[in-house]
N, C-alpha and C positions, 0 to 999 in steps of 0.2 A: 020266389020263394027260393030256395038254393036244393038244387036236386036231392032227391036221395042217394045215390048212388054219389053225387058229388062231395056228398054229405060222410058217405062212407070211405070213401079215397083219402080223404081231408083226415079223417078220423084218423084212418090207419098212419098214413105220413106223421099224423100228431102224436101218438099213442110211442111213434118208433124216437123222436125227439126226443118227446116227453125219458125217455130210460137215459137219452144220451145226455139227457139235464144232470139225470142219477148218477151217470157214469162218470161226470165231467171231477171228484176228488183224482183222478187220475191224473190229469193236469197239477203237475206241484212246479215245483221255484227254482229260480237258479242260483244265483248269488254266487256266481263262479261254476255254479251249476255242476258239480264233477262228482256225478253219481255214476254208477256201473252197472248197474242191474236191470238192463235193457234203457235205459232212461242218458247216462249222461259221466263218488267219490268218493269223504270221509274218510271223503271222508269218509272216509270213516271214515275203519274205517275206518272200515269205514271210513273211506274221508272223504272230507269235501272240502273246499276251501274255504270258503269261506261261510261256513258251517255257521258262523256267528258274529257278525263283524261289525261297526259301527262303534259313532262317538258317544250315545246320550240313552239310554233308557228310562221308560215313566212306567208306575201300575203294573202290579205283578198279582196274580192273584195267589192267597196258601193257601187252600183246599188242598184237598187230596186229587179233584177231578178238574177240568179246564172243559172253556166250548178249543172246539178249532176251528180255522180260517173259514173266511168266507167270500163268494165270489160274487160279483154284480155285473151288469151291461142288458144288451138288447136291440133289439135290430125290427127291422120289417117294416110295412104298408098297416101304418099306425092307422090308419081314416076304416079299409078294409076291418082290422081287426076289433073297431068299436064296431062296426056294422052288426057284424057277426056276432058280437059279440051279445049287441041286442040280440039278435033273432037268434041264438043257440048259445045259450050262455055256458053250457058244461064243455062243448066242442068250441067256444072261443077262447077258454083257459087254456082247456088242451095246446089246441095253434101257438097263444101266446107265449106257454110256458116252453112249450116249440123252439118256437124261434129267439127263444131267447139265450135257449142252453145251446141251440146250433152254433148263434153265434159268437157262443164263451167258449164251442169245440174249436173254431173256425180264428178266432181274434190268439188263443193261446197256444197254437198254431202254428204260429204266422213267427218268424224270426227265429227257428226253434233247431236251428242245424247243427247250431254244438252238442245236441243231446244223441245224432246220430255219430259223430269220431268216437262217442267211446261205449256203446253199448249194437241190440242186435237193430239191424237196419233195417229202418219202418218198413211197412208193410202197404202195397201199393193195391191203390181201390177206385173204380171208376168214376163214374160220374151220374147221379141221376138218384132217385129212391129205390133203387136195387143199392147203390154202391155205399148209401147215405144207411140205411138198414146192416150193412156188413159191418158200419165204422161203429157204430151203436152196439151191435152183436159184439162184434171183440173188444171193443174197451167194455164193455159189463162183464165178459170172460177173463179179461183182463184186471180189471177189478175184480173178482172172486177166487182168481189166483193169488192175488197177493192176499189175501185176506185168509184164503187158508196155512198160504207160506208161514205169512208171520206169525200164526195160532201152533203151525209142526216146528218152527224152531223155539215156541216157548217151551212147548213141550219136551224136545230133544236137550237142553237145557237143564232142564229137570229129569232125565236118565243119564247126565253127564254129573248131572251130584252123588248118583247113584253108587259112582268109584269112588267115594270116601269111604264107604262099608271096608271097600280091599284096602283100601292104601288109604287111610286117616291124613295122612301129609299132601294129599292133592288139594288141588286151588285149581278150578277151570279159570281163573286169569292168568294166572303162571303158565298155564300147557295152552292158551293161544297165545300167549309169549313166545312158546317157544317153539310155535307152531309159525309162526312171524316171522317171527330168527329165522327154523330151520330153510323155511319156504325162501328166503332174501340168501341163506348162506348157498342153498345149495344150485339157485339159477347164475349164480356169481361163479361157482365152483367147476359149472361143466364151462362158463365162458373163459376160464384162463385155467378148465386142464386138470383140477384138483377137488374132481369129485368122488376117489380114490379116498382124501383124505374124510370124506362125512360116508363111510364103512360101518362107522355101527345105527347107525340111522337111515342110512338107505340103503335098499337089500339089494341084491344083482339087478331081479327087472326093472324097478324102479329108476336106478343106476341106467339102465341100456335105455327106460324111456322117453330119460332126461336127456343124454347123448344124441337123442333122432333129433330132438332139436336146435342143434347145433353148437358145433364148441370153434374154436379161436377166436372169438368175437369177444369183443369186451362189454357187459350184462350188468348194468347199472343202476340206478332211478328208480329202483321198485318199489313200485305202490298199489299196496292189499285194500280194493276198496270194498272188498264182502269176505266173511266165510263164514260159511252155511254148512251146518248139520245135515247128512243124508241118512247116516244108521250108525248107530251103537251095539254092539252083541258081545256077549259073554260076560256082562254082569252078573248076570244072575240064574246062568245055566253052570254047570258043569265041566265048559270049555276050559282048554289049559293057558289061556290067552282072551284077554280084553281087546275089542278093535273098534275103531273109529273111522268112519267113512268123511270125508271134510271135501268142499266142493269151494275151493280159492277163485275170484276176478282181480285178477291186477292189470296191470302195467307196469310196463316195463322198456328201457332202450337195448338195444345192441348196435355198438360198434365195431364194425369192422375199417381195412385199412382207408376206404375210399371213402364211407358214407355213413351215418348213423341212421339208424331204424327204430322208432318207434311200434311196440305191440301191445295188443289189447287180447288175452287171455284167461282163459276159462279150462280149471284144473280139477284131476276130483285124485283127492290123495287118502290109499285106507292105511293108517297108521295098528300095529297092534305091540303089546305088552305081556309078555308074561303076571300072569295074578302070582302076588308077593313079592313085586318088584313096587318099591314107596320111592318117592318121587324127592329129586333133590333138594336140598334146603337152597330157599329166595333167591340166597346174593350167588347164586349155583344154575336155578333153573336155568335164566335165563342168557348161559354161555356153552356155547360149544368145545366141549374136552373131553379129554378118556372122562368113559361113565364109571368108572372102575375105580385108578387112581388120579385123575385128576389131570393126567399130563395135558399138554396144549395142544392143539388140533394137528402143530405140522408131527408127532407123534404120530398119529393114526394113518396104518396102511392097511386099507382095504377093511380086514373082522376083526383084525390085532392092534393092539401098543405095542409100542417098541419097546415101552419102559418095560408096566408092567406083565409084558409077554400071556397079557392074557386075552381070549378070545371072546372079546364084548360087540356082539354081534347075534342078530338073531332076537332080540327082544328081552336075554337075559337082566340087561343093564336100566335101561332107558326106550321110547318109543322107536321103535322100526317103521320107513315107510316099507311097508309091501309090496303094494303096488300102486301105480301111476297112471292115468290114462290123460290126455291134452281131448279139451272135447271140442276147447271153439284155440285157438290163434290167428288172427288178421293184423297186419302195419293199420293200425290207428298213432293218429299225435294226438294230441290234448285240444281241442279249438277252442279254445277259450274268448274267442268275439264270439258274437252273437248271442242267443235267449237260450236257456236249455228250459225246457220243461219240468212242470213244477205235477211230483207223482205219488199221491196216494197224503196227501194233506188228509184228506177229509177221512182217510179208514179211518175204522174204530179203532180206541187205542191198544196194543195187546199186551193184558192185564193178566198177571199171574196171578191167582185168586188167593196166595199166600203170600200176598203182595204185607199188605196190613197187620196181618199175627207176627209178621219178622221182624214187621216195621217196629211195631208196640215191642216184641222182645229184644232189640235189638238198643233201644230206648230206655225199656227197660236195667239191662246193663251199664246203658252209662245215663243214667238221668240230666247233663249235660244236655246231651242233645235234646233236638226238638224242630218240629218239619219247619218252623220260621228259620230259624237261626241255622238251618242247612238248608235253605234256598237261600238264605241272604249269601252263605259260599258259596253256589249257583252264580247268583247272580253278579260278583265278585270274578269268578272266571269269567265268565259271561265277556263281564263287562273287557276286563284285561285283554283276550283273546281280540275283542270288537277292536280294541285299538291300537293292537300288536298288527294285526290281520290290515287294518286301512293305511297303517306307515310302513308294512313291510317289512317289520322291525318286530318279531317274536320278544323282546328281550324281557320286559315286562311281563306278558304273560310262562316265562318258562317256569317260574314256580308254581303253576298251578296243570302245568300238563305232563301226560307221562310221556317219556324217552321217545314210542313210535311213535303217539300223538305228535308230539314234536317237528319229528322228522318227518312226517304227514302232509303237516302243513307247510312245511319247512319248504317242501319239494313244490307245492303249488305256488308259494310268495316265487320261488326263482323261477316256475315252469314259463308265470306271465313275466317277470322280470325279462326274460331271455326274448320273450316273445315283442318286447319293449310294450307294455301291457298293465295295466292298475287297474285292479276289478276294489270296488267301496260298497259300505254298503251302510249307508247313512243314518242316524236317527233308530240304529238297530236298538231294540229291546223284547225283552222278553213280556210278552198278554198272557200267557199262564204257565201251570207247570201241572203236570198230570204223574204221578207215582205210579210204576209200571211193573219194578221188579225187586227187590230186595234176595242178596244172599249174602250167606259167610261158610267163609269155613276157617280151618287151622290159623289159613296164612291172614285173608282178608274179607274185607269186609266189603259188598258190590251193592249200590244203589245206582238203579235206572228210573231213568223217569225220564217223559215225553214233553219238551220244551215247545211252547208255539209259540212264534217269533213272529217281529216284522220290524221292516227298515226300507227305505231308496235302494235298490241294485242298482249297479252299473260298472262300467269297464269303460275304459279312458283307453286310447292310443296314446304314442309318443307326443301328439300334438294338441292334448285333450279334446278330442271331438270322442262324444259316447258308440261305441260301437257293440253293445251290446247292455241291455236292460234298459228300466227310466231313469230319467232323476226328478222325474214327476210326479208317476203314480208308487205305489205302495206296494210290497210283496210280501205277501201274510208264507211260513212255512214252519212246518214243524221234522223234530228231529230226535230221535234217542239217544239221551246222554247217560252216561254209565262213570260215575265219581267210583274209586278206590280207597276203602285206608286200610290198611295196618291193625287185623282182628284185635290187639293191644289196646290200642291205643282207644284213651280216653277223654274228655276233654266237647267243650263245645268249641264248632268249626268256627276259623278264625277268618275276620276279616281287615285287618293290622297290618300298615307297611314293613310287617318285620320277618326276621327268620325264624321257622320256628322251634329251632336249635341254639341256636343262641341269643336270638332277641334283635341281633344289629339291624338296620335298617334294610330294608328287600334287595338282596343284588344277588341274582342266581347263574351262577354261567351256564355256556348251550352244555354243554354235562352233564345241570341238575345240583350241582354242588353247589354251596356257600363262600362269596368269595371272602368272606371272612372265617367258619368256625372251618370249610372242610369237606361238611358233614353234605350229604346228596338228599334233599327236601322233595324230591322229585318221588318217590318209590311209593308215596303213602305209606310212610313210617309217622310219618306226624301230621299228615291232614289230610281232606279229600281233595283228589287229584284226579283231573278227567282224565280218562282213559280208552274212552270208545266214543267217538259218535256215529251211530249209525242213522241211515237214508228208511223212511215211512218203509219204503216197499222189499226191504233189505231185510228190515229188521221181525 
């Protein structure tokens, strides 16, 4: 019989291993694997290269909730475990569970070097039981941090909706489009020396912070992988202004005379706007022009417009970046080979408790809407994006992607091409869908769903060799997808291959305009389009 001391030792180690098994949801999927927050997007938007790719699909639930992905594996001395199981059933089960969990953890870590190219450097551990315990404790802490952050972001988005009480024209969709555009323009401008043109939106302090990052080099290939809300102030108080602090995770290139370098960056921006200022109309919200008279960007110098002679800074006409802090800026090229970790697939879905009631209200306004019809549209987007990704040609999917998301996916395709690589996700299919959030304002209705999917995910080099992923083992994953549609639009979501404006065979240019009627159909004015793709750990 085993001594009491040895039993205690094995029991202690088994408990540590069992905790590790419970923490395994942190090990997430690749599929190109470009996420940002400590793992690898956007994904985007987030952005993620193969957030939904493949050539076919089968089966998907039509209910409100769904099961997540699961993992399986095992290892260890089977004979010894069997003996232990008979001698001490409880202890044996704990050890079996621990060995399985530890084996899965080790296997999932193998070949995941790509993740470190994009996120936080991996924490180093030693060896032995103490090191294993540290690993498990760190994984459990990261799991809890992801859960709390997810809930926090949901609460912050609810707080952002409160701005509509001050500004009935406010739309969180347009606000995020605006800050994405401003972020990209600000970094482009610091590179080419035209930051003065952004005077209405970038204060002097923020201007200096941007300039300190460097100038005189071309900044391009800007991809925002995550956008998080850190604070919102002034909505309910007597303050003169409303302020919002955001955190961006991004990746961009700087090209000098002799070389080009890719950077990973985390920045915190605080934007402020005077109360009483109304948001611009939808067709103007995504463009940077004089917020007073609409003159082109070139007319702006410092705080004034040379056309209307107005002082247009200070948050009197539009949002202004008051503070800008560079949290992290490190040279990191996107490592597209290898196999990135899955993170957060088994985390609980961040569910807005008002989602079902808001969906019911949406259907009441538009009786032709229904969950099965909406899901059919979602599956159409998923499948067309899948085909386009595998072909490295998004033409067929263009009608279903917002401008920003199309640009992000296009970037990843070009990045793979530049490295003579090609990522595939064969037989990608939606397994189930869970509604997470429904919002509506004067401009857009937006529905966020958590998509659980699976497929074979692998990357080939120019000679057809597998340099990442697997052609033999499916990879399960989940993401949060947000689809938007104009608030005044009514009717069942379409799944036919016709232009929603003129009815001609679907042929959408890269600008989002129909090649027949010349109408832009990717803004959500006609039907639901995919606007955001967020990873579990970011959402």
